[in-house]
C-alpha positions in Angstrom: 2.3 19.6 -16.9 4.2 16.6 -14.5 2.1 15.5 -11.7 3.8 13.2 -9.4 2.4 11.3 -6.1 3.1 14.2 -4.1 0.6 16.5 -6.8 -1.8 13.9 -6.5 -2.0 13.7 -2.8 -2.1 17.4 -2.3 -5.3 17.5 -1.8 -5.4 15.3 1.2 -1.5 15.3 1.9 -2.1 15.0 5.8 -4.9 12.3 5.7 -2.3 10.2 3.6 0.3 11.0 6.4 -2.2 10.3 9.6 -3.2 7.1 7.9 0.5 5.7 7.7 1.1 7.0 11.3 -1.5 5.1 12.4 -0.5 2.1 10.6 2.7 2.5 12.6 0.9 2.9 16.0 -1.3 -0.1 15.2 1.7 -2.4 14.2 3.4 -1.9 17.7 -0.3 -2.8 19.1 0.2 -6.5 18.5 1.2 -9.0 21.1 4.2 -10.3 19.3 5.7 -6.3 19.3 4.1 -4.7 22.2 5.8 -7.2 25.2 9.1 -6.4 23.2 9.0 -2.5 24.0 9.7 -2.2 27.6 12.1 -5.5 27.2 13.9 -3.9 24.5 14.4 -0.3 26.6 15.3 -2.6 29.3 18.1 -4.2 27.4 19.3 -0.8 26.0 19.7 0.4 29.7 17.1 2.9 29.7 15.5 2.0 33.0 19.1 2.0 34.5 19.6 5.6 33.2 21.0 8.0 35.5 18.5 10.8 35.0 15.0 11.0 32.9 17.0 13.2 30.4 19.4 10.1 29.6 16.3 7.8 29.1 15.0 10.0 27.1 18.0 10.5 24.6 18.7 7.0 24.3 14.7 6.2 23.4 14.9 8.7 20.7 18.3 7.1 19.5 16.5 3.8 19.2 13.3 5.8 17.4 15.5 7.5 15.1 17.3 4.1 14.1 13.8 2.6 13.2 12.8 5.9 11.3 16.4 5.7 9.2 15.7 2.3 8.2 12.1 2.5 7.2 12.7 5.8 5.2 15.5 4.0 3.4 13.0 1.6 2.4 10.9 4.0 1.1 13.2 5.3 -1.0 14.3 2.3 -2.4 11.1 1.1 -3.6 10.3 5.0 -4.7 13.3 4.5 -7.0 13.0 0.9 -8.0 9.2 1.0 -8.6 8.9 0.2 -12.3 10.8 -2.9 -11.6 9.0 -4.0 -8.4 5.4 -3.5 -10.3 6.6 -5.3 -13.2 7.4 -8.6 -10.8 4.2 -7.8 -8.8 2.3 -8.2 -12.0 3.7 -11.7 -12.7 1.2 -14.4 -11.5 3.6 -16.5 -9.7 4.8 -13.6 -7.4 0.8 -12.7 -6.5 0.5 -16.2 -5.8 3.4 -16.4 -3.8 2.7 -13.4 -1.6 -1.1 -14.4 -1.3 0.5 -17.5 0.4 2.6 -15.3 2.9 -0.3 -13.2 3.6 -2.5 -16.4 4.4 0.4 -17.9 6.7 0.6 -14.2 8.4 -3.1 -13.8 8.8 -3.0 -17.6 10.5 -0.3 -16.6 12.7 -2.2 -13.6 13.6 -5.3 -15.8 14.7 -2.8 -17.5 16.9 -3.0 -21.0 14.8 0.8 -21.0 15.0 3.4 -19.5 16.4 5.5 -17.4 13.9 8.9 -15.9 14.7 12.4 -15.4 13.9 14.9 -17.8 14.6 16.4 -17.3 18.1 19.9 -17.2 17.5 19.1 -14.3 14.8 16.7 -12.6 17.3 19.5 -12.8 19.8 22.5 -11.6 17.0 19.9 -8.5 16.7 19.7 -7.9 20.4 23.6 -7.7 20.9 24.4 -5.7 17.9 23.5 -2.3 19.7 25.9 -2.1 22.5 25.2 0.5 24.8 24.2 4.3 25.3 22.6 6.6 22.3 25.1 4.7 19.7 24.2 1.2 20.6 20.5 2.3 20.8 21.0 4.0 17.3 22.3 0.5 15.9 19.6 -1.6 17.1 17.0 0.6 16.1 18.5 0.2 12.7 17.7 -3.2 13.0 14.5 -3.3 14.9 12.5 -3.6 12.1 14.0 -7.0 11.2 13.0 -8.5 14.6 9.2 -7.3 14.3 9.1 -8.3 10.4 6.6 -11.1 11.0 4.0 -9.3 12.9 4.4 -5.6 10.6 5.8 -7.1 7.5 2.5 -7.3 5.8 1.6 -3.8 7.1 5.1 -2.5 5.6 4.5 -4.4 2.3 1.2 -2.6 1.9 2.8 0.6 2.1 6.0 -0.2 0.2 3.6 -1.4 -2.7 1.7 1.7 -2.5 4.8 3.5 -2.6 6.3 1.1 -5.6 3.2 2.6 -7.5 4.3 6.2 -7.6 7.7 5.5 -8.7 8.8 8.6 -6.5 11.4 8.3 -3.9 10.1 11.7 -1.9 7.0 10.3 -1.6 8.5 7.0 -0.3 10.6 8.6 2.4 7.4 10.7 3.5 5.4 7.8 3.8 7.9 5.8 5.4 9.4 7.9 7.6 6.2 8.7 9.0 5.3 5.1 9.5 8.1 4.7 11.4 7.6 7.8 13.4 4.5 6.3 14.5 5.9 2.8 14.9 8.8 4.1 17.3 6.7 6.7 19.3 5.7 4.3 21.7 9.2 3.4 22.6 9.9 6.8 23.4 6.8 7.3 25.4 7.5 3.7 27.1 11.3 5.2 27.8 10.6 8.7 28.9 8.1 7.6 31.3 8.9 4.2 32.4 5.8 2.8 31.7 4.8 -1.0 31.9 2.9 -2.1 28.9 0.3 -4.9 28.9 1.2 -8.4 27.1 -2.3 -10.0 26.8 -5.9 -8.9 26.9 -9.2 -8.7 24.8 -7.8 -5.3 23.3 -4.7 -6.9 22.1 -6.8 -9.8 20.8 -9.2 -7.7 18.8 -5.7 -6.1 17.2 -4.3 -8.9 16.7 -7.4 -10.2 15.0 -8.3 -7.3 12.9 -4.3 -7.4 11.5 -5.3 -10.8 10.8 -8.5 -9.8 8.7 -6.3 -7.1 6.9 -4.0 -9.7 5.8 -6.5 -12.1 4.5 -7.8 -9.1 2.7 -4.1 -8.7 1.0 -4.2 -12.3 0.1 -7.4 -11.7 -2.0 -5.9 -9.0 -3.8 -3.1 -10.3 -4.6 -5.2 -13.4 -5.9 -8.1 -11.5 -7.8 -5.3 -10.2 -10.1 -4.0 -13.6 -10.8 -7.8 -15.1 -11.2 -9.8 -12.4 -13.1 -13.3 -14.9 -12.0 -12.4 -13.6 -8.3 -13.0 -10.0 -9.8 -16.8 -10.4 -10.4 -18.6 -10.5 -7.1 -19.5 -7.3 -5.9 -22.1 -5.8 -3.6 -21.9 -2.8 -1.4 -25.0 -3.9 0.8 -24.2 -7.5 1.1 -20.3 -6.8 2.1 -21.3 -4.6 4.8 -24.1 -6.8 6.1 -21.5 -9.9 5.8 -18.7 -7.8 7.6 -21.1 -6.6 10.2 -22.3 -9.8 11.1 -19.0 -11.4 11.2 -17.5 -8.8 14.1 -20.8 -9.6 15.9 -20.4 -13.2 15.5 -16.9 -13.0 16.9 -14.2 -12.1 14.2 -12.3 -9.8 16.4 -13.1 -10.8 19.9 -13.2 -14.6 20.3 -10.4 -16.9 20.5 -9.7 -20.1 18.4 -8.1 -21.7 21.1 -11.3 -21.1 23.3 -14.1 -23.2 24.0 -16.0 -25.2 21.2 -18.5 -22.6 20.7 -16.2 -19.8 20.7 -13.9 -21.5 18.1 -17.1 -22.3 15.8 -18.0 -18.6 16.3 -14.9 -17.0 15.6 -14.4 -19.5 12.7 -18.0 -18.2 11.1 -17.1 -14.8 12.0 -13.8 -14.6 10.1 -15.3 -16.1 7.2 -18.2 -13.9 7.1 -16.2 -10.8 7.5 -13.4 -11.9 4.9 -16.2 -12.5 2.5 -17.8 -9.3 3.0 -14.7 -7.5 2.5 -13.9 -9.3 -0.6 -17.4 -8.1 -2.0 -16.1 -4.2 -0.9 -13.0 -4.4 -2.1 -14.3 -5.6 -5.7 -17.1 -2.9 -5.2 -14.5 -0.2 -4.7 -12.3 -0.8 -7.2 -14.3 -1.9 -10.0 -13.3 -0.1 -13.5 -15.9 1.2 -15.4 -14.8 0.2 -18.4 -16.0 1.6 -21.7 -16.8 0.3 -25.1 -15.2 3.1 -26.9 -11.8 2.4 -25.4 -9.1 0.4 -27.2 -7.2 -2.0 -25.1 -3.6 -2.3 -26.3 -2.4 -5.8 -25.9 0.7 -7.8 -27.7 -1.7 -8.9 -30.3 -3.5 -5.9 -30.8 -1.9 -2.8 -31.7 -4.4 0.2 -31.0 -2.2 3.3 -30.7 -1.2 3.1 -34.7 -4.4 2.7 -35.9 -6.0 5.1 -33.4 -3.8 7.9 -33.8 -4.2 8.1 -37.3 -7.8 8.1 -37.2 -8.2 10.7 -35.2 -6.8 14.4 -34.7 -6.0 13.7 -31.0 -5.8 10.5 -29.4 -5.8 10.0 -25.2 -3.3 6.8 -24.2 -3.7 6.0 -20.4 -1.1 4.1 -19.4 -1.9 1.8 -15.8 -1.5 -1.8 -14.6 -3.9 -3.7 -12.6 -2.1 -3.5 -9.1 -2.2 0.4 -9.4 -4.8 1.7 -6.9 -4.2 5.1 -8.7 -4.6 3.7 -12.1 -7.9 2.3 -10.6 -9.1 5.9 -9.2 -8.2 7.6 -12.4 -10.4 5.2 -14.4 -13.6 5.1 -12.0 -13.5 8.5 -11.0 -12.2 11.1 -13.5 -12.5 9.4 -16.9 -16.3 8.3 -15.5 -16.8 11.9 -15.3 -19.7 13.2 -17.1 -17.9 16.5 -18.2 -14.6 14.1 -19.4 -16.7 11.5 -21.0 -18.4 14.4 -23.2 -14.9 16.1 -23.9 -13.2 13.1 -25.0 -16.1 11.7 -27.4 -14.4 13.6 -30.0 -10.9 11.9 -29.1 -9.1 8.7 -29.8 -8.7 6.6 -26.8 -6.1 4.0 -25.8 -5.7 2.1 -22.5 -2.3 0.4 -21.9 -1.6 -2.0 -19.3 2.4 -1.4 -18.6 3.0 -5.1 -17.5 1.6 -6.6 -20.5 2.9 -3.8 -23.2 6.2 -3.1 -21.6 8.0 -2.3 -24.9 5.4 0.5 -25.5 5.7 1.7 -22.4 9.6 1.9 -22.8 9.2 3.5 -26.1 7.1 6.3 -24.7 9.4 6.5 -21.7 6.6 6.0 -19.0 8.4 6.7 -15.9 5.2 6.5 -13.3 1.7 5.4 -13.6 -0.8 6.2 -13.9 0.6 8.1 -17.3 -1.4 9.8 -19.5 0.0 11.0 -23.1 -1.7 13.0 -25.8 -1.0 12.2 -29.3 -1.5 13.4 -33.0 -2.1 11.7 -35.9 1.4 11.0 -36.4 1.8 9.5 -32.7 3.9 12.4 -32.1 3.3 13.7 -28.2 1.4 16.8 -27.8 1.5 16.6 -23.9 1.6 14.6 -21.0 1.0 14.1 -17.6 1.8 11.5 -14.6 -0.3 10.5 -11.3 -4.2 11.0 -10.4 -6.0 14.1 -11.6 -9.4 14.9 -10.7 -11.7 15.7 -13.7 -11.4 19.7 -13.1 -7.4 19.3 -13.5 -8.2 16.8 -16.4 -10.3 19.2 -18.3 -7.6 21.8 -17.8 -4.9 19.6 -19.5 -7.3 18.7 -22.2 -8.0 22.9 -22.8 -3.9 22.7 -22.7 -3.6 19.9 -25.2 -6.3 21.5 -27.5 -4.6 24.6 -27.5 -1.3 22.7 -28.9 -3.4 21.0 -31.4 -4.9 24.0 -32.6 -1.3 25.5 -33.1 0.0 22.3 -34.9 3.2 22.5 -32.5 3.5 18.7 -30.9 4.9 19.4 -27.3 
């Protein structure tokens, strides 16, 4: 039974695609990108087009370039997910990403201005030329111009794609994100709209991205510093987040009067603390004492196989959200727990046990492999499965065990 990310999302595929589409739209609704929509289309000559049809065609060509770029990124990360994940698991990489996210959060809160160097921006603006071909070329490099604003959102989606190690899933998600990001360009090009460049709504959107960036920084730091994983609390998290938003985390400015700056600071701190508590509560792994944790200094698998007719080995990683869901939802289901009581149980962190993962050909995580007493494989599946699907897999494995014909 081979389940990929696409199968894992088979229960809610539209919700997943809708989420990245909305993320694409929100990525445009930031003050450093939104003003560029009408300006960019003006440079491409949309406003000077002979007809509305010509303006729409130029806008569509520009949007196509954006979608192609994002889709290529999705395919690349889907194909190289294992390499990306191994680097992501290194503490130095986690700290570096956290620092980048915090700097970008400060930029989102307008504590300082971050943008590409002017010569580079001008180069990207000139590369397109004119007409549909020029618009397509300009769209291909548009993501680089917007990178300081959309980079963290894009990185979050690419990180998620990397955990799937599935090029098709990466293409689908990033193409949908690109569609959401490019849609305003098409609308503006078709109807010659002028978009606002400032206002309370844009301030709130930019501040929201700032909070998301702080949450992203915390996510990487908690993987490096285990102590950050401990504070949890659903009620406290909701209360802090709500109080932070009411105090002014979104609607106040750091550049306003001293009262606004104070309330904005307190609001951001409270909202960030609440978000951290909620993250820890959501991803907390309900570890069980009867699962042996494979480490370089503790070889669980050979011993566990020898002591049990069937051993189940779960391969995952700390940075993998679907691994957390498998641990917290499927493996804690009372029916699954009852069925696994007679099994040997091993949990393998692929970042800490790379050779073992290579030995058993683990290509995507989470992966679940079933072994006999000689550590010969009965069967496996990759990707998240719910409790009902897991129980169905156990039925298949137990039949194979009874027939003594490892698959």
